[in-house]
TORVEXDREN-794585 format. One record per residue: x, y, z of N, C-alpha, C, O in turn. Coordinates in Angstrom, 1 decimal, always signed. Layout:
! TORVEXDREN-794585
<node <X; Y; Z>; <X; Y; Z>; <X; Y; Z>; <X; Y; Z>>
...
! end
This chain:
! TORVEXDREN-794585
<node <+125.8; +81.2; -134.9>; <+126.9; +81.2; -135.9>; <+128.2; +81.2; -135.1>; <+128.3; +81.8; -134.0>>
<node <+129.2; +80.6; -135.6>; <+130.5; +80.5; -134.9>; <+131.2; +81.8; -135.1>; <+131.0; +82.5; -136.1>>
<node <+132.1; +82.1; -134.2>; <+132.9; +83.2; -134.3>; <+133.4; +83.5; -132.9>; <+133.1; +82.9; -131.9>>
<node <+134.3; +84.5; -132.8>; <+134.9; +84.8; -131.6>; <+134.5; +86.1; -131.0>; <+134.1; +87.1; -131.8>>
<node <+134.5; +86.2; -129.7>; <+134.2; +87.5; -129.0>; <+132.9; +88.1; -129.4>; <+131.9; +87.4; -129.6>>
<node <+132.9; +89.4; -129.5>; <+131.6; +90.1; -129.7>; <+131.1; +89.8; -131.1>; <+129.8; +89.8; -131.3>>
<node <+132.0; +89.6; -132.1>; <+131.5; +89.3; -133.4>; <+130.7; +88.0; -133.4>; <+129.6; +87.9; -134.1>>
<node <+131.1; +87.0; -132.6>; <+130.3; +85.8; -132.5>; <+128.9; +86.0; -132.0>; <+128.0; +85.5; -132.5>>
<node <+128.8; +86.9; -130.9>; <+127.5; +87.2; -130.3>; <+126.7; +87.9; -131.3>; <+125.5; +87.6; -131.5>>
<node <+127.2; +88.9; -132.0>; <+126.5; +89.6; -133.0>; <+126.0; +88.7; -134.2>; <+124.9; +88.9; -134.7>>
<node <+126.9; +87.8; -134.6>; <+126.5; +86.9; -135.7>; <+125.4; +86.0; -135.2>; <+124.4; +85.7; -136.0>>
<node <+125.4; +85.5; -134.0>; <+124.3; +84.7; -133.5>; <+123.0; +85.5; -133.4>; <+122.0; +84.9; -133.7>>
<node <+123.1; +86.7; -133.0>; <+121.9; +87.6; -133.0>; <+121.4; +87.8; -134.4>; <+120.1; +87.8; -134.6>>
<node <+122.2; +88.0; -135.3>; <+121.8; +88.1; -136.7>; <+121.1; +86.9; -137.2>; <+120.1; +87.0; -137.9>>
<node <+121.6; +85.7; -136.9>; <+121.0; +84.5; -137.3>; <+119.6; +84.3; -136.7>; <+118.7; +83.9; -137.3>>
<node <+119.5; +84.6; -135.4>; <+118.2; +84.5; -134.7>; <+117.2; +85.5; -135.4>; <+116.1; +85.1; -135.6>>
<node <+117.7; +86.7; -135.6>; <+116.8; +87.7; -136.3>; <+116.3; +87.2; -137.6>; <+115.2; +87.5; -138.0>>
<node <+117.1; +86.5; -138.4>; <+116.8; +86.0; -139.7>; <+115.8; +84.9; -139.7>; <+114.9; +84.8; -140.5>>
<node <+116.0; +84.0; -138.7>; <+115.3; +82.7; -138.7>; <+114.1; +82.6; -137.7>; <+113.2; +81.8; -137.9>>
<node <+114.1; +83.5; -136.7>; <+113.0; +83.5; -135.7>; <+113.0; +84.8; -134.9>; <+113.0; +84.7; -133.7>>
<node <+112.9; +85.9; -135.7>; <+112.9; +87.1; -135.0>; <+112.3; +88.2; -135.8>; <+111.5; +88.0; -136.7>>
<node <+112.7; +89.4; -135.5>; <+112.1; +90.6; -136.1>; <+112.4; +90.7; -137.6>; <+111.7; +91.5; -138.3>>
<node <+113.4; +90.0; -138.1>; <+113.7; +90.1; -139.6>; <+113.3; +88.9; -140.4>; <+113.7; +88.8; -141.5>>
<node <+112.5; +88.0; -139.7>; <+112.0; +86.9; -140.5>; <+111.9; +85.6; -139.7>; <+112.2; +85.5; -138.5>>
<node <+111.4; +84.6; -140.4>; <+111.3; +83.3; -139.9>; <+111.8; +82.3; -140.8>; <+112.1; +82.6; -142.0>>
<node <+112.0; +81.1; -140.4>; <+112.5; +80.0; -141.2>; <+111.6; +79.8; -142.4>; <+112.0; +79.6; -143.5>>
<node <+110.3; +79.8; -142.1>; <+109.3; +79.6; -143.1>; <+109.3; +80.7; -144.2>; <+109.3; +80.4; -145.4>>
<node <+109.5; +81.9; -143.8>; <+109.6; +83.0; -144.7>; <+110.8; +82.9; -145.6>; <+110.8; +83.2; -146.8>>
<node <+111.9; +82.5; -145.0>; <+113.2; +82.3; -145.7>; <+113.0; +81.2; -146.8>; <+113.5; +81.4; -147.9>>
<node <+112.3; +80.1; -146.4>; <+112.0; +79.1; -147.4>; <+111.2; +79.6; -148.6>; <+111.5; +79.3; -149.8>>
<node <+110.2; +80.5; -148.4>; <+109.4; +81.1; -149.4>; <+110.4; +82.0; -150.3>; <+110.3; +81.9; -151.5>>
<node <+111.2; +82.7; -149.7>; <+112.1; +83.6; -150.5>; <+113.1; +82.8; -151.3>; <+113.4; +83.1; -152.5>>
<node <+113.6; +81.7; -150.8>; <+114.5; +80.8; -151.6>; <+113.7; +80.2; -152.8>; <+114.3; +80.2; -153.9>>
<node <+112.5; +79.8; -152.5>; <+111.7; +79.3; -153.6>; <+111.4; +80.3; -154.7>; <+111.6; +80.0; -155.9>>
<node <+111.1; +81.5; -154.3>; <+110.8; +82.6; -155.3>; <+112.1; +82.9; -156.1>; <+112.0; +83.3; -157.2>>
<node <+113.3; +82.8; -155.5>; <+114.5; +83.0; -156.1>; <+115.0; +81.9; -157.0>; <+116.1; +81.9; -157.6>>
<node <+114.2; +80.8; -157.0>; <+114.6; +79.6; -157.8>; <+115.6; +78.7; -157.1>; <+116.3; +77.9; -157.7>>
<node <+115.7; +78.9; -155.8>; <+116.7; +78.1; -155.0>; <+116.0; +77.2; -154.0>; <+116.6; +76.8; -153.0>>
<node <+114.8; +76.9; -154.2>; <+114.0; +76.0; -153.3>; <+114.7; +74.7; -153.1>; <+114.7; +74.2; -152.0>>
<node <+115.3; +74.1; -154.1>; <+116.0; +72.8; -154.0>; <+117.2; +72.9; -153.1>; <+117.5; +72.0; -152.4>>
<node <+117.9; +74.1; -153.1>; <+119.0; +74.3; -152.2>; <+118.6; +74.2; -150.7>; <+119.1; +73.5; -149.9>>
<node <+117.6; +75.0; -150.4>; <+117.1; +75.0; -149.0>; <+116.5; +73.7; -148.6>; <+116.7; +73.2; -147.5>>
<node <+115.8; +73.0; -149.6>; <+115.2; +71.7; -149.3>; <+116.3; +70.7; -148.9>; <+116.0; +69.8; -148.1>>
<node <+117.4; +70.8; -149.5>; <+118.5; +69.9; -149.2>; <+119.0; +70.0; -147.8>; <+119.6; +69.1; -147.3>>
<node <+118.8; +71.2; -147.2>; <+119.2; +71.4; -145.8>; <+118.3; +70.7; -144.8>; <+118.7; +70.6; -143.6>>
<node <+117.1; +70.3; -145.2>; <+116.1; +69.8; -144.3>; <+116.3; +68.3; -144.1>; <+115.7; +67.8; -143.1>>
<node <+116.9; +67.6; -144.9>; <+117.0; +66.1; -144.8>; <+118.4; +65.6; -144.3>; <+119.2; +66.4; -143.8>>
<node <+118.6; +64.3; -144.5>; <+119.8; +63.7; -144.0>; <+120.9; +63.7; -145.1>; <+122.0; +63.4; -144.8>>
<node <+120.5; +63.9; -146.3>; <+121.4; +63.9; -147.4>; <+122.4; +65.0; -147.4>; <+122.4; +65.9; -146.5>>
<node <+123.2; +65.1; -148.5>; <+124.1; +66.2; -148.6>; <+123.4; +67.6; -148.7>; <+122.4; +67.7; -149.4>>
<node <+123.9; +68.5; -148.0>; <+123.4; +69.9; -148.1>; <+124.1; +70.6; -149.2>; <+125.3; +70.8; -149.3>>
<node <+123.3; +71.1; -150.1>; <+123.8; +71.9; -151.2>; <+124.3; +73.3; -150.7>; <+123.7; +73.8; -149.8>>
<node <+125.3; +73.8; -151.3>; <+125.9; +75.1; -151.0>; <+125.1; +76.2; -151.6>; <+124.5; +76.0; -152.7>>
<node <+125.1; +77.3; -151.0>; <+124.5; +78.5; -151.5>; <+125.6; +79.6; -151.7>; <+126.4; +79.8; -150.8>>
<node <+125.6; +80.2; -152.8>; <+126.6; +81.2; -153.1>; <+126.3; +82.5; -152.3>; <+125.1; +82.8; -152.3>>
<node <+127.2; +83.1; -151.7>; <+127.0; +84.4; -151.0>; <+126.2; +85.4; -151.8>; <+125.3; +86.1; -151.3>>
<node <+126.5; +85.5; -153.1>; <+125.8; +86.5; -153.9>; <+124.4; +86.1; -154.1>; <+123.5; +87.0; -154.1>>
<node <+124.1; +84.8; -154.3>; <+122.7; +84.3; -154.5>; <+122.0; +84.6; -153.2>; <+120.8; +85.0; -153.2>>
<node <+122.6; +84.3; -152.0>; <+122.0; +84.5; -150.7>; <+121.7; +86.0; -150.6>; <+120.6; +86.3; -150.0>>
<node <+122.5; +86.9; -151.0>; <+122.2; +88.3; -151.0>; <+121.0; +88.7; -151.8>; <+120.2; +89.5; -151.4>>
<node <+120.9; +88.0; -152.9>; <+119.7; +88.2; -153.8>; <+118.4; +87.7; -153.1>; <+117.4; +88.4; -153.2>>
<node <+118.5; +86.6; -152.4>; <+117.4; +86.1; -151.7>; <+116.9; +87.1; -150.6>; <+115.7; +87.3; -150.4>>
<node <+117.9; +87.6; -149.8>; <+117.6; +88.4; -148.7>; <+117.2; +89.8; -149.0>; <+116.4; +90.5; -148.4>>
<node <+117.8; +90.3; -150.1>; <+117.7; +91.7; -150.5>; <+118.7; +92.6; -149.8>; <+119.1; +92.3; -148.6>>
<node <+119.1; +93.7; -150.4>; <+120.1; +94.6; -150.0>; <+119.9; +95.2; -148.6>; <+120.7; +95.3; -147.7>>
<node <+118.6; +95.7; -148.4>; <+118.3; +96.3; -147.1>; <+118.4; +95.3; -145.9>; <+119.0; +95.7; -144.9>>
<node <+117.9; +94.2; -146.1>; <+117.9; +93.2; -145.1>; <+119.4; +92.7; -144.8>; <+119.8; +92.5; -143.6>>
<node <+120.2; +92.5; -145.9>; <+121.6; +92.1; -145.7>; <+122.3; +93.2; -144.9>; <+123.0; +92.9; -144.0>>
<node <+122.1; +94.5; -145.2>; <+122.7; +95.6; -144.5>; <+122.3; +95.6; -143.0>; <+123.2; +95.8; -142.2>>
<node <+121.0; +95.4; -142.8>; <+120.6; +95.4; -141.4>; <+121.2; +94.2; -140.6>; <+121.8; +94.4; -139.5>>
<node <+121.2; +93.0; -141.2>; <+121.8; +91.9; -140.5>; <+123.3; +92.0; -140.3>; <+123.8; +91.5; -139.3>>
<node <+124.0; +92.5; -141.3>; <+125.4; +92.7; -141.3>; <+125.8; +93.6; -140.1>; <+126.7; +93.4; -139.4>>
<node <+125.0; +94.7; -140.0>; <+125.2; +95.6; -138.9>; <+125.0; +94.9; -137.5>; <+125.8; +95.1; -136.6>>
<node <+124.0; +94.1; -137.4>; <+123.7; +93.4; -136.2>; <+124.9; +92.5; -135.9>; <+125.4; +92.3; -134.7>>
<node <+125.5; +91.8; -136.9>; <+126.6; +90.9; -136.8>; <+127.9; +91.6; -136.6>; <+128.9; +91.0; -136.1>>
<node <+128.0; +92.9; -136.9>; <+129.2; +93.6; -136.7>; <+130.2; +93.3; -137.8>; <+131.4; +93.4; -137.6>>
<node <+129.7; +93.0; -139.0>; <+130.6; +92.6; -140.1>; <+130.2; +93.5; -141.3>; <+129.0; +94.0; -141.4>>
<node <+131.1; +93.6; -142.3>; <+130.7; +94.3; -143.5>; <+129.8; +93.3; -144.3>; <+129.8; +92.1; -144.0>>
<node <+129.1; +93.7; -145.3>; <+128.1; +92.9; -146.0>; <+128.7; +91.7; -146.6>; <+128.2; +90.6; -146.6>>
<node <+129.9; +91.8; -147.3>; <+130.5; +90.7; -148.0>; <+130.9; +89.6; -147.0>; <+130.7; +88.4; -147.2>>
<node <+131.5; +90.0; -145.9>; <+132.0; +89.0; -144.9>; <+130.7; +88.4; -144.2>; <+130.8; +87.2; -144.0>>
<node <+129.7; +89.2; -144.0>; <+128.5; +88.6; -143.4>; <+127.9; +87.5; -144.3>; <+127.5; +86.4; -143.9>>
<node <+127.7; +87.9; -145.6>; <+127.1; +86.9; -146.6>; <+128.0; +85.7; -146.7>; <+127.4; +84.6; -146.9>>
<node <+129.3; +85.8; -146.7>; <+130.2; +84.7; -146.8>; <+130.0; +83.8; -145.6>; <+129.9; +82.5; -145.7>>
<node <+130.0; +84.3; -144.4>; <+129.8; +83.6; -143.2>; <+128.4; +82.9; -143.2>; <+128.3; +81.8; -142.8>>
<node <+127.4; +83.7; -143.5>; <+126.0; +83.2; -143.5>; <+125.8; +82.0; -144.5>; <+125.2; +81.0; -144.2>>
<node <+126.4; +82.2; -145.7>; <+126.3; +81.1; -146.7>; <+127.0; +79.8; -146.2>; <+126.5; +78.7; -146.5>>
<node <+128.0; +79.9; -145.5>; <+128.7; +78.8; -144.9>; <+128.0; +78.1; -143.8>; <+128.0; +76.9; -143.7>>
<node <+127.4; +78.9; -142.9>; <+126.8; +78.4; -141.7>; <+125.3; +78.1; -141.7>; <+124.8; +77.3; -141.0>>
<node <+124.6; +78.8; -142.6>; <+123.1; +78.7; -142.7>; <+122.6; +77.2; -142.9>; <+121.7; +76.8; -142.3>>
<node <+123.2; +76.5; -143.8>; <+122.7; +75.1; -144.1>; <+122.7; +74.3; -142.8>; <+121.8; +73.5; -142.5>>
<node <+123.8; +74.3; -142.0>; <+123.9; +73.6; -140.7>; <+122.9; +74.0; -139.7>; <+122.3; +73.2; -139.0>>
<node <+122.7; +75.3; -139.6>; <+121.7; +75.9; -138.7>; <+120.3; +75.5; -139.0>; <+119.5; +75.1; -138.1>>
<node <+120.0; +75.6; -140.3>; <+118.6; +75.1; -140.7>; <+118.4; +73.7; -140.5>; <+117.4; +73.2; -140.0>>
<node <+119.4; +72.9; -140.7>; <+119.3; +71.4; -140.5>; <+119.1; +71.1; -139.0>; <+118.3; +70.3; -138.7>>
<node <+119.8; +71.8; -138.2>; <+119.6; +71.6; -136.7>; <+118.3; +72.0; -136.3>; <+117.6; +71.4; -135.4>>
<node <+117.8; +73.1; -136.8>; <+116.5; +73.6; -136.4>; <+115.3; +72.7; -136.9>; <+114.3; +72.7; -136.2>>
<node <+115.5; +72.0; -137.9>; <+114.5; +71.1; -138.5>; <+114.6; +69.7; -138.2>; <+113.8; +68.8; -138.6>>
<node <+115.7; +69.3; -137.4>; <+115.9; +67.9; -137.1>; <+114.8; +67.3; -136.3>; <+114.3; +68.0; -135.4>>
<node <+114.4; +66.1; -136.5>; <+113.3; +65.5; -135.8>; <+113.7; +65.1; -134.3>; <+112.9; +64.6; -133.6>>
! end
């Protein structure tokens, strides 16, 4: 995740924890998006077409309050700022992770 100084490092750590670490994997995140009725949003991040946006509040619902709190702490941000940043950056990160 982009950012400056220590916050940038914390945000990158939070992203790694969410997608390939102790707090989940990319596959698990896909399952959670599907269960929340947002599978089409995450699916749009996997191809070459336009990536659909995810609302920070919807993303919070996908992740759950406890997980959001944990990841926000790792990132060094309050929960609202973390979800806003994650909603903005997650589509590009997922796309890069799944590029052929």
